[in-house]
C-alpha positions, 0 to 999 in steps of 0.5 A: 500500500502507498503512504500517499497522504492523498489516498482519500482524495476525490476520484471522479475519474475512477473508471478511466484511471482503473481501465487504463491501469488494467489495459496496460497490465494484461500483457504483463500478466499473460507473460508472467510466472504468476499466471503461468499460462503455459502450465494452465494450457497443460492442464493446471486447474486454478480453482481452490479446493474450498471453491469446488466444494462450496459451488458443487457440480457445475456440469451443464450449468450456465456460469457467469464470471464477473470481472474475469480478467484473462479467464483462467478461473473462468476456463477452470470452471469450463473444464469442469463442465460449466457453460461459461461466460466471462465478463470484463471491462478490459478489451485486452483482458477479453482478447487474452481470455478468448485466445486462451480458451481456443488454446485449451480447447474451450472454444464454446467459452464466451467472453464479453467486454463490459463494465459490471454495472452494464452486464445485464444490457451487455448480455441481452437480459440473459440469466444464469444458474451461477454468478461467480465473482473471484478474488480481488474484484469487489475493491474496484466497485464503488457501489456495492448495493448496485453490484448486488442488484445487478447480480440478482438480476443476472440470476435465474430462479433457483440460481446462486451467487458465489463470491470468493474474496480477500478478507478486509481484515487481512487487507488492513494489516501492515507489511509484516502482519503484526499490526493494524495499519488501515481503517477497516471502516474506510468507505473510500475512495482510496487512491494509489499511485504504484508502479508494477503489478502483483504479478511482477512488482518490477514491471515498468508501467506508466498507468499507475494510478488506481482508485479502490474501495474497501467493503466490510463483511457487513456491507457485503452481506447487507447488500446481497440481502437487500438485493433479495438474495438469501445467504446460505453461508459465509465462511472465513479462511486463514490463508491467502493466495499470495504473500500478503504480508512478509514471512508467509509460508507457501503451501499446497492448497488442502482446503477442499475434499478434492486435490488441486494444484493451487498454492496458498500462503499462511502465517508462520506457525506460532502466529495467531491465525487471522481471516484472510479469505472469505466465501459467500453463497446466496441464492435467488428464490 
């Protein structure tokens, strides 16, 4: 996180700034070891064990992945039998996802360029059995209530939202995870100006300004409920998907009943466990 004292400045141009940032980072991500697209093409599954258990069998289910980026999670669901649509506001990300789909023999996977809030019109009013939103997505959305209403409108009767996200408690820690460094109840916008990307911290980049929002667990559950969805569970996990704070230990993901190839990061033994990831499933009547 930045030390910029102007982090909470007005950010009326948030969409333009974030779009430029993501467009620039797509080619860095597709060529990075972090995403390892060569390994994905060879069959690696990018879903975590707990996700597979909590979503269940997706064979033949219509699954919409909002904010899908370059499509690795989307295509992992396709490999497990889902009829997938990925949606992202970055044209570069959508192009990369389409290319990857062709490479891995998932030519029927559909990728659509659209802002989340415009998804209903971009998808022509289509509804889905599952709306999936993965890690690092909600922080880019200023209007959580609007997001939840959008999700509810995209779900077919009997369908459900499945959200797997970084826990806001973990995002409030300092660099070594030993102290609280951020305001949990900050409603943003929070502006950052940081070069590089999580997939390559040293990558040279020009579009470095981003605008983000922090959403508490209570805000997420309240937004989903207000949109008419019925929460089935909210679960918390003591690991992350990257070295979120210094000194974390890299391990194989053992969170589910089925073996996977994902890796996770935990605080070292002897350190108090903290919630770093959460998952939420909520259904439409």
